[in-house]
KEGU-609724 format. One record per residue (C-alpha): residue number from 1; residue in one letter; y, z, x. Coordinates in pm, 1 decimal. Layout:
N
 resi resn       py       pz       px
  NUM    A        Y        Z        X
...
This chain:
335
 resi resn       py       pz       px
    1    M   3280.1   -662.8   -334.3
    2    V   3111.2   -830.1    -58.6
    3    T   2780.7   -658.5     62.0
    4    I   2624.6   -667.5    397.4
    5    R   2325.5   -837.9    247.0
    6    E   2549.7  -1120.1    152.7
    7    V   2689.4  -1138.7    480.2
    8    A   2360.0  -1124.2    628.4
    9    A   2233.5  -1412.8    410.4
   10    H   2517.8  -1627.2    499.9
   11    A   2467.8  -1596.1    870.8
   12    G   2078.6  -1605.4    852.0
   13    V   2009.4  -1274.7   1015.8
   14    G   1887.5   -955.3    881.6
   15    A   2116.6   -666.7    748.7
   16    G   2069.2   -457.1   1032.7
   17    T   2165.0   -731.5   1264.8
   18    V   2506.5   -729.1   1071.3
   19    S   2522.9   -332.4   1081.9
   20    R   2480.1   -357.8   1462.8
   21    V   2764.1   -606.7   1512.5
   22    L   2991.9   -393.9   1285.0
   23    N   2903.2    -89.8   1488.0
   24    D   2887.1   -234.5   1822.8
   25    S   2534.9    -97.9   1887.9
   26    G   2232.2   -243.3   1984.0
   27    H   2165.2   -572.1   2144.3
   28    V   2269.5   -889.6   1973.3
   29    S   2298.7  -1200.2   2154.0
   30    P   2639.4  -1377.2   2185.9
   31    A   2537.7  -1664.9   1965.4
   32    T   2403.5  -1424.4   1678.5
   33    R   2711.1  -1222.8   1715.6
   34    A   2934.2  -1506.2   1655.2
   35    R   2743.6  -1643.2   1332.0
   36    V   2797.3  -1283.1   1194.0
   37    L   3149.5  -1252.3   1290.1
   38    D   3204.0  -1601.1   1125.2
   39    A   3040.1  -1512.7    794.2
   40    I   3236.7  -1206.0    784.0
   41    E   3560.7  -1408.3    827.2
   42    A   3437.6  -1692.7    570.7
   43    L   3336.4  -1417.6    287.5
   44    H   3628.6  -1166.2    357.7
   45    Y   3392.2   -863.6    405.6
   46    R   3564.1   -554.6    464.9
   47    P   3330.9   -273.2    589.8
   48    N   3387.2     98.5    409.2
   49    P   3548.0    281.8    692.8
   50    L   3364.2    603.6    603.6
   51    A   3043.6    410.4    586.3
   52    R   3076.8    291.9    966.6
   53    G   3167.0    642.7   1069.4
   54    L   2854.1    772.2    926.9
   55    S   2667.2    457.4   1045.0
   56    R   2777.2    548.0   1419.9
   57    G   2637.0    885.4   1366.3
   58    R   2308.7    776.6   1313.4
   59    G   2003.2    923.0   1535.1
   60    Q   1791.6    617.1   1571.9
   61    T   1578.5    732.9   1285.3
   62    I   1271.6    554.6   1085.5
   63    G   1226.4    668.5    755.6
   64    V    863.8    655.1    581.9
   65    I    828.1    703.4    201.4
   66    V    438.5    744.9     95.4
   67    P    298.2    883.2   -176.5
   68    F     37.8   1169.0   -162.2
   69    F     31.4   1158.4    240.8
   70    T   -240.6   1384.1    267.9
   71    Q   -479.5   1116.3    115.5
   72    A   -708.7   1016.4    367.3
   73    S   -600.3    647.9    304.6
   74    A   -241.6    758.0    384.5
   75    I   -337.5    923.0    717.8
   76    E   -512.9    640.9    825.6
   77    R   -184.6    400.1    752.8
   78    L     47.8    668.7    914.6
   79    R   -152.5    638.6   1230.5
   80    G   -127.0    306.8   1247.8
   81    V    289.4    333.3   1206.2
   82    V    304.7    608.1   1460.1
   83    A    108.7    384.3   1717.4
   84    A    325.8    115.0   1673.4
   85    L    616.6    324.7   1723.5
   86    D    509.7    502.0   2017.4
   87    G    777.0    410.5   2305.4
   88    S   1019.7    329.3   2076.2
   89    P   1370.4    506.4   2066.9
   90    Y   1319.1    595.5   1716.5
   91    D   1243.2    920.7   1529.1
   92    L   1003.2    919.7   1240.7
   93    V   1077.2   1116.0    910.0
   94    L    826.3   1140.8    680.0
   95    F    914.5   1157.7    290.8
   96    D    600.6   1261.8     88.3
   97    V    621.1   1164.2   -316.8
   98    E    420.7   1361.1   -550.4
   99    S    607.2   1245.7   -858.1
  100    P    845.6    975.4   -958.0
  101    T   1117.6   1239.4   -955.6
  102    H   1038.8   1296.6   -600.2
  103    R   1072.8    927.4   -548.8
  104    A   1438.9    914.7   -666.3
  105    E   1525.6   1222.6   -487.4
  106    H   1398.3   1078.8   -143.8
  107    M   1591.7    716.8   -214.9
  108    A   1909.7    927.5   -268.3
  109    T   1864.5   1133.7     71.8
  110    L   1789.4    783.4    240.9
  111    T   2090.8    654.9    114.9
  112    R   2287.1    960.6    237.2
  113    Q   2158.7   1008.9    569.4
  114    R   2138.9    641.6    642.7
  115    A   1844.3    606.0    828.5
  116    D   1825.4    289.6   1073.2
  117    G   1501.8    148.6    892.3
  118    L   1254.8    238.6    610.4
  119    L    884.6    175.5    563.7
  120    V    780.0    186.5    180.0
  121    M    418.7    254.5    186.5
  122    T    199.5    193.8   -137.3
  123    L    499.8    312.5   -356.1
  124    P    600.5     64.0   -641.1
  125    V   1010.4     78.5   -589.4
  126    R   1272.3    -77.0   -817.7
  127    A   1433.1   -398.2   -671.6
  128    D   1758.6   -270.1   -742.3
  129    D   1704.0     67.6   -531.1
  130    L   1564.9   -139.0   -221.0
  131    H   1902.1   -362.8   -236.6
  132    R   2132.6    -72.0   -280.1
  133    L   1965.5     47.7     43.6
  134    A   1945.8   -266.7    244.8
  135    D   2333.2   -328.7    159.0
  136    T   2415.9    -19.8    376.8
  137    G   2258.8   -219.4    676.1
  138    M   1926.4    -28.3    656.6
  139    A   1598.8   -258.3    753.3
  140    I   1316.4   -237.5    471.5
  141    V    980.0   -342.0    506.3
  142    L    701.5   -250.3    246.8
  143    V    351.4   -209.5    291.3
  144    D     86.4   -250.2      7.7
  145    S    361.1   -378.4   -228.3
  146    S    618.3   -689.4   -233.2
  147    H    936.5   -795.1   -339.0
  148    D   1137.1  -1098.3   -307.5
  149    G   1394.0  -1093.1     10.5
  150    F   1187.3   -801.4    219.7
  151    P    902.8   -824.9    455.3
  152    A    601.3   -726.3    301.6
  153    V    213.4   -612.4    426.6
  154    V    -37.9   -657.2    159.3
  155    T   -373.5   -730.6     54.5
  156    D   -549.5   -906.9   -219.1
  157    D   -662.8   -644.5   -471.7
  158    V   -803.7   -899.1   -707.6
  159    A  -1031.5  -1056.4   -412.2
  160    G  -1119.1   -663.0   -333.2
  161    G  -1242.3   -591.9   -677.9
  162    R  -1408.5   -937.9   -718.1
  163    M  -1619.0   -862.1   -379.5
  164    A  -1750.4   -539.1   -516.6
  165    A  -1870.4   -662.3   -828.5
  166    E  -2031.1   -993.0   -667.7
  167    H  -2218.8   -765.1   -417.8
  168    L  -2378.4   -563.8   -705.1
  169    L  -2452.6   -877.0   -915.9
  170    A  -2598.6  -1054.9   -631.2
  171    L  -2847.8   -768.9   -598.7
  172    G  -2955.1   -809.4   -972.1
  173    H  -2735.3   -543.1  -1162.4
  174    R  -2632.3   -611.7  -1489.0
  175    D  -2504.6   -259.3  -1625.4
  176    I  -2201.2   -192.4  -1381.1
  177    G  -1981.9     92.9  -1471.4
  178    F  -1612.4     77.2  -1300.4
  179    I  -1383.5    361.1  -1236.5
  180    G  -1036.8    293.1  -1152.4
  181    D   -712.7    444.0  -1189.9
  182    A   -494.4    519.2  -1511.5
  183    P   -327.1    228.5  -1611.6
  184    D    -30.9    425.5  -1741.6
  185    N     34.4    636.9  -1429.2
  186    P    348.2    734.6  -1410.3
  187    F    452.2    574.9  -1068.4
  188    G    332.4    217.8  -1188.6
  189    F     62.3    176.2   -932.3
  190    T    -90.3   -162.2   -997.8
  191    S   -362.2   -183.3   -723.2
  192    S   -633.5    -58.3   -937.4
  193    A   -588.3   -281.1  -1218.4
  194    Q   -575.8   -570.0   -997.0
  195    R   -915.3   -452.4   -861.1
  196    E  -1053.4   -432.5  -1210.0
  197    L   -943.4   -781.2  -1290.3
  198    G  -1125.2   -896.5   -975.7
  199    F  -1423.1   -699.1  -1134.1
  200    R  -1409.5   -877.9  -1464.7
  201    Q  -1353.8  -1214.4  -1270.7
  202    A  -1676.8  -1184.5  -1088.6
  203    H  -1856.8  -1096.8  -1449.2
  204    D  -1713.9  -1377.0  -1613.4
  205    D  -1800.9  -1628.5  -1308.6
  206    A  -2167.0  -1475.0  -1351.0
  207    E  -2159.8  -1513.1  -1729.8
  208    R  -2197.2  -1138.1  -1756.0
  209    V  -2032.5   -914.2  -2017.6
  210    V  -1843.6   -616.7  -1876.4
  211    R  -1983.9   -320.7  -2080.6
  212    E  -1646.2   -152.3  -2203.9
  213    D  -1836.9    189.9  -2247.7
  214    L  -1868.8    190.7  -1874.8
  215    V  -1498.7    126.0  -1769.3
  216    H  -1315.6    455.8  -1719.9
  217    H   -968.6    555.1  -1545.1
  218    G   -854.2    840.1  -1386.6
  219    A   -675.1    965.6  -1059.7
  220    H   -807.8    884.5   -721.0
  221    Q   -983.6   1184.1   -659.7
  222    R  -1319.7   1304.6   -594.0
  223    D  -1349.6   1559.6   -895.6
  224    V  -1252.1   1277.0  -1116.2
  225    G  -1521.9   1019.8   -957.0
  226    Y  -1755.2   1283.6  -1013.6
  227    A  -1644.8   1371.1  -1386.9
  228    L  -1635.8   1014.3  -1498.5
  229    A  -1950.2    915.8  -1315.1
  230    G  -2132.9   1217.7  -1470.9
  231    R  -2002.5   1104.7  -1829.8
  232    M  -2174.1    757.0  -1770.6
  233    L  -2489.2    850.8  -1607.8
  234    A  -2559.3   1118.9  -1891.6
  235    G  -2526.8    847.3  -2183.4
  236    D  -2811.0    686.0  -2365.1
  237    E  -2781.3    363.4  -2163.9
  238    P  -2622.2    455.6  -1790.0
  239    P  -2536.2    206.7  -1550.6
  240    T  -2729.5     91.3  -1267.7
  241    A  -2429.9     77.4  -1049.1
  242    I  -2079.3    191.7  -1034.3
  243    V  -1774.3     47.8   -854.9
  244    C  -1481.9    277.1   -764.5
  245    C  -1151.8    179.6   -692.1
  246    S  -1118.9    456.6   -385.3
  247    D  -1354.2    582.6   -192.9
  248    M  -1298.4    977.1   -246.8
  249    Q  -1363.3    845.1   -629.2
  250    A  -1708.2    701.0   -510.4
  251    V  -1773.7    996.3   -313.5
  252    G  -1741.0   1194.9   -636.9
  253    A  -1965.7    967.0   -803.9
  254    M  -2252.3    978.0   -563.4
  255    E  -2223.6   1371.7   -605.4
  256    A  -2249.6   1323.6   -977.6
  257    A  -2574.1   1121.5   -944.3
  258    R  -2715.6   1376.2   -697.2
  259    D  -2642.9   1692.9   -953.7
  260    T  -2779.4   1459.1  -1253.7
  261    G  -3117.4   1469.7  -1048.4
  262    L  -3057.2   1085.9   -965.0
  263    S  -3098.0    907.0   -634.5
  264    V  -2840.4    698.4   -455.7
  265    P  -2928.0    382.3   -419.3
  266    D  -3270.5    425.1   -593.5
  267    D  -3146.6    507.4   -940.6
  268    V  -2773.4    395.8   -902.8
  269    S  -2567.3    223.2   -654.6
  270    V  -2209.2    305.3   -570.4
  271    V  -1944.0     90.6   -444.1
  272    G  -1597.4    211.6   -296.0
  273    F  -1265.1     98.2   -160.0
  274    D  -1077.9    166.7    130.4
  275    D  -1329.2    258.0    415.2
  276    I  -1197.8    597.5    473.0
  277    E  -1368.6    781.4    778.6
  278    L  -1604.8    985.0    509.5
  279    A  -1751.7    672.1    390.3
  280    A  -1936.2    586.8    681.0
  281    H  -2065.2    952.8    692.0
  282    V  -2204.3    957.6    346.0
  283    G  -2354.6    579.8    357.5
  284    L  -2089.3    460.8    114.0
  285    T  -2094.3     61.3     84.6
  286    T  -1734.6     -6.1     34.3
  287    V  -1460.1   -266.5     44.6
  288    R  -1255.0   -199.4    359.6
  289    Q   -874.3   -213.8    367.0
  290    P   -728.9   -280.5    702.0
  291    L   -512.0     56.0    665.1
  292    Y   -448.7    146.0   1021.9
  293    R   -353.6   -266.8   1091.2
  294    S   -126.8   -251.8    777.6
  295    G     78.5     60.5    879.0
  296    E     56.4    -87.6   1225.4
  297    L    205.5   -423.2   1137.0
  298    G    461.9   -299.7    871.6
  299    A    580.0    -52.3   1185.0
  300    R    637.8   -384.2   1413.5
  301    L    797.5   -579.9   1141.8
  302    L   1035.6   -293.5   1097.6
  303    L   1091.6   -286.0   1456.9
  304    E   1146.3   -665.6   1447.9
  305    A   1381.4   -618.0   1159.2
  306    L   1624.9   -378.7   1377.9
  307    G   1608.2   -583.5   1683.5
  308    A   1806.1   -908.9   1749.0
  309    H   1539.5  -1154.3   1586.8
  310    P   1427.8  -1001.1   1244.2
  311    P   1116.0  -1140.8   1086.2
  312    E   1157.0  -1394.3    761.3
  313    P   1126.4  -1180.6    449.7
  314    G    788.5  -1310.7    372.8
  315    V    453.7  -1164.6    296.6
  316    H    195.4  -1087.9    546.4
  317    E   -153.6  -1091.7    380.5
  318    L   -449.3   -872.5    574.3
  319    D   -813.7   -965.1    490.5
  320    L  -1018.1   -709.3    311.5
  321    E  -1412.1   -695.6    386.1
  322    L  -1718.3   -572.3    209.9
  323    V  -1892.3   -311.1    446.7
  324    T  -2259.2   -299.2    335.0
  325    R  -2422.4     53.2    371.9
  326    T  -2709.7    263.7    212.7
  327    S  -2544.7    317.9   -128.8
  328    T  -2632.7      9.3   -270.7
  329    A  -2967.9   -160.6   -326.3
  330    P  -3141.1   -398.1   -616.5
  331    P  -3185.5   -205.2   -919.6
  332    G  -3529.0    -21.1   -943.8
  333    V  -3636.0    -63.5   -614.1
  334    R  -3717.1    263.6   -445.7
  335    R  -3698.1    305.0    -40.8
């Protein structure tokens, strides 16, 4: 059976444009409409009457599927999404994913409700699931992940991990701890593993050995950062610096140092990742992700995909930036 996605590829347009031609809804230029109709004729595409009826009943809705949306980084991305959609005719429906089971449930709900567009934020999703949704005519954009055939907004996590480690190595630190996400996490998140790879590459480039006893993994939570940093700092050979894969872990690490009787950065330096609002408040040196910008750009790409001129299914990479504050200093330096 020929799908909408195959018709779109043949016509050189997005699946959303094909859907609008089929349903006679939304603006499509005469030339584009002609290409779509030619593709339908050439491929002998026959739309499902029930599906078309459901599509006509759509209420101009964009779905955003995001894990743990109450986390500060997710909230900042969502702020960008809301800003980009302001003034558009689309209503925003948020799907919070707290387990892999919820991910499957929400994908099924999106298929039934037939939202016009979908923004997938930070969540690894199978290509088959994405193509199944795209075949219904739904426009899809990915933020913080990528798949062939879909517009995506990403950052270079390897470069971010390298950036954090290079900063500490340049300050003179040699015993540097690392706190990342569990590699066997049920969602299949890979950003932390990529940051750890960059961390290790920076050590290799500096001809320094990573101390494996100072590499720990756990959830991106304040209490986890506290526990893992506390374990490192209580050892016989504690680190003089710690890189954390999230600002929340890093804030927990700073609190662990304080409760161990150590001073940040006099006794131990700490680097985070994200640059959430709390990071500036506590003076945390961190790798800044363009969280707001990524959400905003993702939503704008989705609006373009729903318009007459859908974007190419390429990857838009945003830059990371090291923000130096008061949580890092050369080892053994008193301020």
